[in-house]
C-alpha positions in Angstrom: 94.1 124.8 109.5 96.1 120.7 109.9 93.0 120.1 112.8 90.4 120.7 110.0 91.4 118.8 108.3 91.2 115.6 109.7 87.9 116.6 110.8 86.5 116.8 108.1 89.0 113.1 106.3 86.8 111.9 109.8 83.1 113.1 108.3 84.0 112.1 105.3 85.4 108.4 106.3 82.3 108.5 108.7 80.2 108.8 105.6 81.4 107.0 103.4 81.7 104.3 105.1 78.4 104.3 106.1 76.5 105.1 102.6 79.3 102.2 101.2 76.9 99.3 104.0 73.8 100.5 103.5 74.3 101.3 99.3 74.9 98.0 98.0 77.1 98.8 94.9 77.6 102.2 95.6 81.2 102.0 94.7 83.5 99.7 93.5 84.6 97.3 96.9 88.3 98.2 96.0 87.9 101.9 95.6 85.9 102.8 98.6 88.8 100.8 100.6 90.6 102.8 99.4 89.3 106.2 100.4 88.4 105.2 103.5 92.8 103.5 104.3 94.0 107.2 103.2 91.3 108.8 104.7 92.0 107.0 107.9 95.6 107.8 107.7 95.0 111.0 107.2 93.0 111.5 110.4 95.5 109.1 112.1 98.2 111.7 111.5 96.3 115.3 112.0 93.2 114.5 113.9 94.4 112.7 117.1 96.2 114.9 119.8 98.9 112.9 122.8 95.8 114.0 125.2 93.1 110.8 123.4 95.4 108.3 122.1 94.2 105.8 125.1 90.6 107.1 123.8 91.3 106.6 120.7 92.5 104.2 120.9 89.5 102.0 123.3 87.2 103.3 120.7 89.2 101.8 117.9 89.2 98.1 119.2 86.0 98.3 120.1 85.2 98.8 117.3 86.7 95.9 115.2 86.1 94.0 117.6 82.6 94.9 116.8 83.3 94.1 113.4 84.1 90.7 114.2 80.3 89.8 115.5 77.9 88.3 113.2 75.2 91.2 112.5 74.0 88.6 109.2 72.0 87.3 111.8 69.4 89.8 112.3 66.6 89.1 109.9 66.2 92.1 107.2 68.9 94.7 108.0 71.2 92.3 109.7 73.5 92.4 106.0 73.4 96.4 106.0 75.0 96.3 110.2 77.4 93.8 108.8 78.6 96.1 106.0 78.8 98.9 107.1 80.4 98.0 110.3 83.2 96.3 108.3 83.5 99.7 106.4 84.2 101.1 109.6 86.5 99.6 110.7 88.8 99.5 107.4 88.3 103.5 108.1 89.5 103.1 111.6 92.7 100.7 111.7 94.9 102.7 109.4 94.1 105.6 111.7 94.6 103.2 115.2 97.6 102.1 113.1 99.4 105.2 113.3 98.1 106.2 116.3 99.6 103.7 117.7 102.9 104.4 116.5 103.1 107.5 117.5 102.0 106.5 120.9 105.5 104.1 121.1 107.3 106.7 119.0 106.3 109.1 122.8 107.3 106.0 124.7 110.7 105.7 123.3 111.3 109.4 123.3 111.0 109.3 127.5 
């Protein structure tokens, strides 16, 4: 059951982030951000196993670094790409924080 909740939270978070990035004024930015943070926390708590920790954290770092790129210089779609990646970063960052804390806790238990 927990794995399915985490799976659905991941799908909902990615879908919401992409829609919010592509459709200007999809929802109020504050509401969208809050929902993405909550979904990210759920994913971090329920969807990433100890075996997947390193791969998840590397991917999260890559996504967050990609969010620092200035994609708005791409004609036509740059603004949408920038907004989409920004919302994906908002979704991934809380999950990465939770997974990183879980990893530190597991290391401290050894």
